[in-house]
C-alpha positions in Angstrom: 90.7 -33.3 -24.8 93.9 -33.4 -23.0 95.1 -30.5 -20.8 98.7 -29.3 -20.9 100.8 -28.5 -17.8 100.1 -24.8 -18.1 96.3 -25.4 -18.3 96.4 -27.6 -15.2 98.4 -25.0 -13.3 95.9 -22.4 -14.2 93.0 -24.7 -13.2 94.7 -25.2 -9.8 95.1 -21.5 -9.2 91.4 -20.9 -10.1 90.4 -23.8 -7.8 92.4 -22.3 -4.9 91.0 -18.8 -5.4 87.5 -20.3 -5.6 88.1 -22.2 -2.3 89.4 -19.0 -0.6 86.4 -17.0 -1.9 83.9 -19.7 -0.6 85.7 -19.9 2.7 85.5 -16.2 3.2 81.8 -16.2 2.2 81.1 -18.9 4.7 83.1 -17.1 7.4 81.2 -13.9 6.7 77.8 -15.7 7.0 78.9 -17.4 10.3 80.2 -14.1 11.7 76.9 -12.4 10.8 74.9 -15.2 12.5 77.1 -15.0 15.7 76.8 -11.2 15.6 73.0 -11.5 15.7 73.1 -13.4 18.9 76.3 -12.0 20.4 74.4 -10.0 23.1 72.7 -13.1 24.4 75.9 -15.2 24.2 77.7 -12.4 26.2 75.1 -12.7 28.9 75.6 -16.4 29.2 79.4 -16.2 29.2 79.2 -13.5 31.9 76.8 -15.6 34.0 79.1 -18.7 33.6 82.1 -16.6 34.6 80.4 -15.3 37.8 79.2 -18.7 38.8 82.6 -20.2 38.1 84.3 -17.5 40.3 81.8 -17.8 43.1 81.5 -21.6 43.2 84.5 -22.2 45.6 83.0 -19.7 48.1 79.5 -21.3 47.8 81.0 -24.7 48.3 83.0 -23.6 51.3 79.9 -22.1 52.9 77.9 -25.2 52.1 80.4 -27.6 53.6 81.3 -25.5 56.7 77.7 -24.5 57.8 74.3 -26.2 58.1 73.1 -24.3 55.1 72.4 -26.2 51.9 73.8 -25.1 48.5 70.8 -23.0 47.6 71.0 -21.0 50.8 74.7 -20.7 50.4 74.2 -19.1 47.0 71.7 -16.7 48.6 74.1 -15.7 51.3 76.9 -15.1 48.8 74.5 -12.9 46.7 73.4 -10.9 49.7 77.1 -10.4 50.6 77.8 -9.1 47.1 74.8 -6.8 47.4 76.1 -5.4 50.7 79.7 -4.9 49.3 78.3 -3.1 46.2 76.0 -0.9 48.3 78.9 0.0 50.7 81.1 0.8 47.8 78.5 3.0 46.2 77.8 4.7 49.6 81.5 5.5 49.8 82.1 6.6 46.2 79.0 8.4 45.2 79.1 11.3 47.7 82.6 12.1 46.6 81.6 12.1 42.9 78.8 14.6 43.4 80.6 16.9 45.8 81.6 20.4 44.7 85.3 19.6 44.9 84.9 16.9 42.3 83.1 19.2 39.9 85.7 21.9 40.3 88.5 19.5 39.4 86.5 17.8 36.6 86.0 21.1 34.8 89.6 22.0 35.4 89.0 25.2 37.3 87.5 27.0 34.3 84.4 28.0 36.2 85.0 31.3 38.0 84.0 31.6 41.6 81.0 33.9 42.3 81.9 37.4 43.2 82.1 38.4 46.8 78.9 39.7 48.3 78.4 43.5 48.0 77.5 45.4 51.2 73.8 45.5 51.7 73.2 42.3 49.7 71.4 39.6 51.8 73.6 36.7 52.9 74.0 34.0 50.3 72.9 36.2 47.4 75.2 37.8 44.8 74.3 40.8 42.6 74.4 40.3 38.8 77.9 41.3 37.9 77.5 41.2 34.1 74.9 41.0 31.3 74.6 38.0 29.0 76.3 40.0 26.2 79.3 40.6 28.5 79.5 36.9 29.5 78.9 35.1 26.2 82.0 36.1 24.4 84.4 34.3 22.1 87.3 34.1 24.7 84.9 32.7 27.4 83.4 30.1 25.1 86.8 29.2 23.6 88.1 28.5 27.2 84.9 26.5 27.9 84.9 24.4 24.8 88.6 24.2 24.1 88.7 25.7 20.6 88.7 28.9 18.6 85.1 30.2 18.9 83.8 33.5 17.7 80.6 35.2 18.9 78.5 37.7 17.0 75.8 39.7 18.8 73.1 41.1 16.5 69.6 42.4 17.2 69.3 40.5 20.5 70.5 37.2 18.9 73.8 35.5 19.7 75.5 33.6 16.8 78.3 31.2 17.7 80.9 30.4 15.0 82.8 27.3 16.1 85.2 26.3 13.2 84.3 22.6 13.4 83.8 22.4 17.2 80.4 21.0 18.1 79.1 23.5 20.6 75.7 21.8 20.7 77.3 19.1 22.8 78.1 20.6 26.2 81.0 18.3 27.3 81.2 19.7 30.8 77.5 19.0 31.7 76.3 15.6 33.0 74.3 13.5 30.5 70.9 14.2 32.1 71.4 18.0 31.8 72.8 17.6 28.3 69.7 15.7 27.3 67.5 18.5 28.8 69.4 21.1 26.8 68.9 19.1 23.6 65.1 18.5 24.2 64.3 22.1 25.3 64.3 23.7 21.8 62.0 21.0 20.4 59.5 21.6 23.3 59.4 25.4 22.7 
């Protein structure tokens, strides 16, 4: 059986498409295999990069002092630990100060009321009830969306129009986690 020119051209197109399909299937399998060990490979690549960057410093310490290479590496690691500890000591207090929180929230948290005469120093009287504080405009400012609040028989219902009010964006993650866990423990 002899194939005509049109049949040969059709066969070449099918062969090319089959080769493309097989190439994509092999690539997908290789990509999946690499993805399975990507975390481990990333650790090795990061370790190689750190050692590559620190090698000149270790070599310089090794050649200019009486320390051998192992002790030079230890000295460099101790130096890095001191730099990181110093940086954390300078940065962390500023991150947890009240000024940082006031700026991070954007000034939406009102200042406490001024002390009333006869109130002990450092204590403030309750200015409002929960029903007066938990209102649509207050929650809308806090969460950044149109939020309606319905008070009914001692319950507060929050209608958020697509805004997730379960996630309290202005709280740190540890306090957010406590808020999420609290209803399950009750």
